[in-house]
N, CA, C and O atoms as a GROMACS GRO file, in nm:
protein
  328
    1MET      N    1  20.117  11.616   7.522
    1MET     CA    2  19.982  11.656   7.553
    1MET      C    3  19.922  11.722   7.430
    1MET      O    4  19.986  11.807   7.368
    2SER      N    5  19.803  11.683   7.394
    2SER     CA    6  19.740  11.740   7.275
    2SER      C    7  19.626  11.832   7.316
    2SER      O    8  19.562  11.810   7.419
    3SER      N    9  19.602  11.934   7.236
    3SER     CA   10  19.494  12.028   7.262
    3SER      C   11  19.396  12.024   7.148
    3SER      O   12  19.433  12.010   7.031
    4SER      N   13  19.271  12.036   7.182
    4SER     CA   14  19.166  12.036   7.081
    4SER      C   15  19.132  12.180   7.044
    4SER      O   16  19.120  12.266   7.131
    5ILE      N   17  19.115  12.205   6.916
    5ILE     CA   18  19.076  12.338   6.872
    5ILE      C   19  18.929  12.341   6.832
    5ILE      O   20  18.882  12.438   6.774
    6SER      N   21  18.858  12.235   6.864
    6SER     CA   22  18.718  12.230   6.825
    6SER      C   23  18.633  12.333   6.899
    6SER      O   24  18.525  12.368   6.852
    7SER      N   25  18.681  12.382   7.013
    7SER     CA   26  18.604  12.480   7.088
    7SER      C   27  18.622  12.622   7.035
    7SER      O   28  18.549  12.712   7.077
    8LEU      N   29  18.716  12.644   6.944
    8LEU     CA   30  18.738  12.777   6.888
    8LEU      C   31  18.630  12.808   6.785
    8LEU      O   32  18.588  12.721   6.710
    9ASN      N   33  18.586  12.931   6.783
    9ASN     CA   34  18.485  12.968   6.683
    9ASN      C   35  18.550  13.011   6.553
    9ASN      O   36  18.672  13.030   6.548
   10GLN      N   37  18.473  13.027   6.449
   10GLN     CA   38  18.525  13.057   6.316
   10GLN      C   39  18.596  13.192   6.312
   10GLN      O   40  18.695  13.206   6.239
   11SER      N   41  18.550  13.293   6.387
   11SER     CA   42  18.616  13.423   6.382
   11SER      C   43  18.755  13.416   6.441
   11SER      O   44  18.845  13.487   6.397
   12THR      N   45  18.775  13.331   6.541
   12THR     CA   46  18.908  13.314   6.599
   12THR      C   47  19.002  13.251   6.498
   12THR      O   48  19.117  13.291   6.486
   13LEU      N   49  18.952  13.152   6.426
   13LEU     CA   50  19.035  13.083   6.328
   13LEU      C   51  19.070  13.171   6.209
   13LEU      O   52  19.176  13.154   6.149
   14SER      N   53  18.984  13.263   6.174
   14SER     CA   54  19.007  13.345   6.056
   14SER      C   55  19.097  13.464   6.083
   14SER      O   56  19.134  13.534   5.989
   15VAL      N   57  19.133  13.489   6.206
   15VAL     CA   58  19.218  13.603   6.238
   15VAL      C   59  19.352  13.591   6.168
   15VAL      O   60  19.406  13.692   6.120
   16GLY      N   61  19.408  13.471   6.161
   16GLY     CA   62  19.537  13.453   6.095
   16GLY      C   63  19.532  13.493   5.949
   16GLY      O   64  19.629  13.550   5.898
   17ALA      N   65  19.424  13.465   5.881
   17ALA     CA   66  19.412  13.500   5.740
   17ALA      C   67  19.393  13.649   5.721
   17ALA      O   68  19.435  13.704   5.619
   18ASN      N   69  19.330  13.714   5.816
   18ASN     CA   70  19.303  13.858   5.806
   18ASN      C   71  19.381  13.935   5.912
   18ASN      O   72  19.328  14.027   5.973
   19ALA      N   73  19.502  13.900   5.932
   19ALA     CA   74  19.582  13.961   6.038
   19ALA      C   75  19.596  14.112   6.021
   19ALA      O   76  19.602  14.185   6.120
   20SER      N   77  19.600  14.158   5.898
   20SER     CA   78  19.615  14.302   5.876
   20SER      C   79  19.488  14.378   5.916
   20SER      O   80  19.496  14.498   5.945
   21ALA      N   81  19.373  14.312   5.918
   21ALA     CA   82  19.249  14.378   5.955
   21ALA      C   83  19.227  14.376   6.106
   21ALA      O   84  19.140  14.445   6.158
   22TYR      N   85  19.306  14.298   6.175
   22TYR     CA   86  19.290  14.284   6.319
   22TYR      C   87  19.360  14.398   6.390
   22TYR      O   88  19.474  14.431   6.359
   23SER      N   89  19.292  14.457   6.485
   23SER     CA   90  19.356  14.560   6.567
   23SER      C   91  19.346  14.518   6.713
   23SER      O   92  19.241  14.472   6.759
   24ALA      N   93  19.454  14.533   6.784
   24ALA     CA   94  19.458  14.495   6.925
   24ALA      C   95  19.370  14.589   7.005
   24ALA      O   96  19.357  14.706   6.972
   25PRO      N   97  19.308  14.537   7.110
   25PRO     CA   98  19.226  14.624   7.195
   25PRO      C   99  19.312  14.731   7.261
   25PRO      O  100  19.431  14.710   7.286
   26ALA      N  101  19.252  14.845   7.289
   26ALA     CA  102  19.325  14.955   7.351
   26ALA      C  103  19.372  14.912   7.490
   26ALA      O  104  19.301  14.844   7.562
   27ALA      N  105  19.493  14.953   7.524
   27ALA     CA  106  19.548  14.919   7.655
   27ALA      C  107  19.474  14.996   7.764
   27ALA      O  108  19.440  15.113   7.747
   28LYS      N  109  19.451  14.928   7.874
   28LYS     CA  110  19.386  14.994   7.988
   28LYS      C  111  19.488  15.083   8.057
   28LYS      O  112  19.604  15.046   8.070
   29PRO      N  113  19.443  15.200   8.102
   29PRO     CA  114  19.537  15.286   8.175
   29PRO      C  115  19.574  15.220   8.308
   29PRO      O  116  19.491  15.154   8.370
   30GLN      N  117  19.698  15.239   8.348
   30GLN     CA  118  19.744  15.182   8.474
   30GLN      C  119  19.691  15.265   8.590
   30GLN      O  120  19.677  15.387   8.579
   31PRO      N  121  19.661  15.200   8.703
   31PRO     CA  122  19.614  15.276   8.819
   31PRO      C  123  19.724  15.365   8.873
   31PRO      O  124  19.842  15.341   8.849
   32ALA      N  125  19.685  15.466   8.945
   32ALA     CA  126  19.781  15.559   9.003
   32ALA      C  127  19.873  15.486   9.099
   32ALA      O  128  19.832  15.390   9.164
   33ALA      N  129  19.997  15.530   9.106
   33ALA     CA  130  20.096  15.464   9.189
   33ALA      C  131  20.065  15.476   9.337
   33ALA      O  132  20.112  15.396   9.417
   34ASN      N  133  19.986  15.574   9.374
   34ASN     CA  134  19.955  15.593   9.515
   34ASN      C  135  19.820  15.533   9.554
   34ASN      O  136  19.754  15.584   9.644
   35ALA      N  137  19.780  15.428   9.488
   35ALA     CA  138  19.657  15.360   9.522
   35ALA      C  139  19.666  15.309   9.665
   35ALA      O  140  19.776  15.290   9.717
   36ALA      N  141  19.553  15.285   9.727
   36ALA     CA  142  19.549  15.248   9.868
   36ALA      C  143  19.637  15.128   9.898
   36ALA      O  144  19.696  15.122  10.006
   37GLY      N  145  19.647  15.032   9.809
   37GLY     CA  146  19.730  14.916   9.832
   37GLY      C  147  19.878  14.944   9.823
   37GLY      O  148  19.959  14.861   9.864
   38ASP      N  149  19.916  15.060   9.772
   38ASP     CA  150  20.056  15.094   9.754
   38ASP      C  151  20.110  15.186   9.862
   38ASP      O  152  20.226  15.227   9.856
   39THR      N  153  20.030  15.220   9.960
   39THR     CA  154  20.075  15.313  10.062
   39THR      C  155  20.125  15.238  10.185
   39THR      O  156  20.082  15.126  10.213
   40VAL      N  157  20.215  15.301  10.256
   40VAL     CA  158  20.271  15.243  10.378
   40VAL      C  159  20.257  15.345  10.488
   40VAL      O  160  20.287  15.463  10.470
   41GLN      N  161  20.212  15.300  10.603
   41GLN     CA  162  20.202  15.388  10.719
   41GLN      C  163  20.333  15.380  10.796
   41GLN      O  164  20.374  15.272  10.838
   42LEU      N  165  20.399  15.493  10.816
   42LEU     CA  166  20.521  15.498  10.894
   42LEU      C  167  20.487  15.519  11.041
   42LEU      O  168  20.394  15.593  11.074
   43THR      N  169  20.563  15.456  11.126
   43THR     CA  170  20.545  15.481  11.269
   43THR      C  171  20.597  15.621  11.300
   43THR      O  172  20.664  15.684  11.219
   44GLU      N  173  20.564  15.667  11.418
   44GLU     CA  174  20.610  15.799  11.460
   44GLU      C  175  20.763  15.805  11.459
   44GLU      O  176  20.822  15.903  11.415
   45ALA      N  177  20.826  15.699  11.508
   45ALA     CA  178  20.973  15.693  11.512
   45ALA      C  179  21.031  15.697  11.371
   45ALA      O  180  21.131  15.765  11.347
   46GLN      N  181  20.970  15.624  11.278
   46GLN     CA  182  21.019  15.624  11.140
   46GLN      C  183  21.004  15.761  11.076
   46GLN      O  184  21.090  15.803  10.999
   47GLN      N  185  20.896  15.831  11.109
   47GLN     CA  186  20.877  15.966  11.056
   47GLN      C  187  20.985  16.059  11.110
   47GLN      O  188  21.038  16.143  11.036
   48VAL      N  189  21.018  16.043  11.239
   48VAL     CA  190  21.123  16.126  11.299
   48VAL      C  191  21.256  16.101  11.228
   48VAL      O  192  21.325  16.195  11.191
   49TYR      N  193  21.292  15.973  11.211
   49TYR     CA  194  21.418  15.940  11.142
   49TYR      C  195  21.420  15.996  11.000
   49TYR      O  196  21.521  16.050  10.956
   50GLN      N  197  21.309  15.984  10.929
   50GLN     CA  198  21.303  16.031  10.791
   50GLN      C  199  21.324  16.182  10.785
   50GLN      O  200  21.403  16.231  10.704
   51LEU      N  201  21.255  16.256  10.870
   51LEU     CA  202  21.269  16.402  10.870
   51LEU      C  203  21.410  16.444  10.913
   51LEU      O  204  21.467  16.539  10.859
   52TYR      N  205  21.465  16.373  11.010
   52TYR     CA  206  21.601  16.404  11.056
   52TYR      C  207  21.702  16.380  10.944
   52TYR      O  208  21.793  16.460  10.924
   53ASN      N  209  21.686  16.270  10.872
   53ASN     CA  210  21.777  16.239  10.761
   53ASN      C  211  21.760  16.336  10.644
   53ASN      O  212  21.850  16.349  10.561
   54GLN      N  213  21.646  16.403  10.639
   54GLN     CA  214  21.624  16.505  10.536
   54GLN      C  215  21.681  16.640  10.577
   54GLN      O  216  21.672  16.737  10.502
   55GLY      N  217  21.738  16.647  10.697
   55GLY     CA  218  21.805  16.768  10.740
   55GLY      C  219  21.725  16.859  10.832
   55GLY      O  220  21.770  16.970  10.862
   56GLN      N  221  21.610  16.816  10.878
   56GLN     CA  222  21.532  16.900  10.968
   56GLN      C  223  21.590  16.893  11.110
   56GLN      O  224  21.646  16.792  11.151
   57THR      N  225  21.575  17.003  11.181
   57THR     CA  226  21.623  17.009  11.319
   57THR      C  227  21.522  16.941  11.412
   57THR      O  228  21.408  16.914  11.374
   58VAL      N  229  21.568  16.914  11.533
   58VAL     CA  230  21.481  16.850  11.632
   58VAL      C  231  21.357  16.935  11.657
   58VAL      O  232  21.246  16.882  11.667
   59SER      N  233  21.375  17.066  11.668
   59SER     CA  234  21.260  17.153  11.693
   59SER      C  235  21.164  17.155  11.575
   59SER      O  236  21.042  17.162  11.594
   60GLN      N  237  21.215  17.150  11.452
   60GLN     CA  238  21.128  17.145  11.334
   60GLN      C  239  21.049  17.014  11.330
   60GLN      O  240  20.930  17.012  11.299
   61ILE      N  241  21.118  16.905  11.361
   61ILE     CA  242  21.052  16.774  11.360
   61ILE      C  243  20.943  16.771  11.467
   61ILE      O  244  20.831  16.726  11.442
   62ALA      N  245  20.976  16.819  11.586
   62ALA     CA  246  20.880  16.821  11.696
   62ALA      C  247  20.757  16.902  11.659
   62ALA      O  248  20.644  16.862  11.688
   63SER      N  249  20.778  17.014  11.597
   63SER     CA  250  20.667  17.100  11.557
   63SER      C  251  20.581  17.036  11.448
   63SER      O  252  20.458  17.039  11.457
   64SER      N  253  20.644  16.980  11.348
   64SER     CA  254  20.568  16.925  11.236
   64SER      C  255  20.492  16.798  11.273
   64SER      O  256  20.389  16.768  11.212
   65LEU      N  257  20.540  16.723  11.372
   65LEU     CA  258  20.472  16.600  11.413
   65LEU      C  259  20.393  16.616  11.543
   65LEU      O  260  20.339  16.519  11.596
   66SER      N  261  20.387  16.740  11.594
   66SER     CA  262  20.316  16.769  11.720
   66SER      C  263  20.370  16.685  11.835
   66SER      O  264  20.294  16.624  11.910
   67LEU      N  265  20.502  16.683  11.846
   67LEU     CA  266  20.569  16.611  11.954
   67LEU      C  267  20.652  16.709  12.034
   67LEU      O  268  20.677  16.822  11.990
   68THR      N  269  20.695  16.665  12.152
   68THR     CA  270  20.789  16.748  12.227
   68THR      C  271  20.930  16.718  12.176
   68THR      O  272  20.954  16.613  12.117
   69GLU      N  273  21.020  16.811  12.202
   69GLU     CA  274  21.159  16.789  12.162
   69GLU      C  275  21.219  16.670  12.237
   69GLU      O  276  21.306  16.600  12.184
   70ALA      N  277  21.174  16.648  12.360
   70ALA     CA  278  21.224  16.536  12.439
   70ALA      C  279  21.187  16.403  12.372
   70ALA      O  280  21.267  16.309  12.371
   71VAL      N  281  21.065  16.394  12.317
   71VAL     CA  282  21.022  16.271  12.250
   71VAL      C  283  21.104  16.250  12.123
   71VAL      O  284  21.147  16.138  12.095
   72VAL      N  285  21.126  16.356  12.047
   72VAL     CA  286  21.206  16.346  11.924
   72VAL      C  287  21.348  16.303  11.960
   72VAL      O  288  21.404  16.214  11.895
   73ASN      N  289  21.406  16.364  12.062
   73ASN     CA  290  21.540  16.325  12.105
   73ASN      C  291  21.543  16.179  12.151
   73ASN      O  292  21.642  16.109  12.128
   74GLY      N  293  21.438  16.134  12.214
   74GLY     CA  294  21.430  15.994  12.256
   74GLY      C  295  21.430  15.901  12.136
   74GLY      O  296  21.499  15.799  12.139
   75TYR      N  297  21.354  15.933  12.032
   75TYR     CA  298  21.354  15.851  11.911
   75TYR      C  299  21.491  15.848  11.845
   75TYR      O  300  21.532  15.747  11.787
   76LEU      N  301  21.561  15.961  11.853
   76LEU     CA  302  21.694  15.971  11.790
   76LEU      C  303  21.805  15.925  11.883
   76LEU      O  304  21.923  15.929  11.847
   77ASN      N  305  21.768  15.881  12.005
   77ASN     CA  306  21.866  15.838  12.107
   77ASN      C  307  21.965  15.948  12.138
   77ASN      O  308  22.085  15.924  12.150
   78VAL      N  309  21.914  16.070  12.150
   78VAL     CA  310  21.997  16.185  12.182
   78VAL      C  311  21.966  16.227  12.324
   78VAL      O  312  21.849  16.242  12.361
   79SER      N  313  22.066  16.245  12.403
   79SER     CA  314  22.047  16.289  12.542
   79SER      C  315  22.030  16.440  12.541
   79SER      O  316  22.112  16.512  12.486
   80SER      N  317  21.922  16.487  12.603
   80SER     CA  318  21.897  16.631  12.607
   80SER      C  319  21.957  16.697  12.731
   80SER      O  320  21.946  16.818  12.749
   81THR      N  321  22.020  16.618  12.817
   81THR     CA  322  22.087  16.676  12.934
   81THR      C  323  22.230  16.710  12.900
   81THR      O  324  22.293  16.640  12.820
   82GLY      N  325  22.281  16.813  12.955
   82GLY     CA  326  22.419  16.839  12.923
   82GLY      C  327  22.455  16.976  12.946
   82GLY      O  328  22.570  17.014  12.923
   0.00000   0.00000   0.00000
């Protein structure tokens, strides 16, 4: 396959001869890692598991997520009778 260079302008062709005078354009800053497209919504159950795995107690989890301890125990499959 052959390519035509007839569409290139003279300044493009002369860059090779003046390579030392050429400076690359400044890099664009990267968007923040927490941009809207990078976020994930956790379900209530996933939040309970995450907090439990981080070492929080059932009562702490219930308080921080505005749930009852019975609901938290249900997500963790823990029987509260006993």
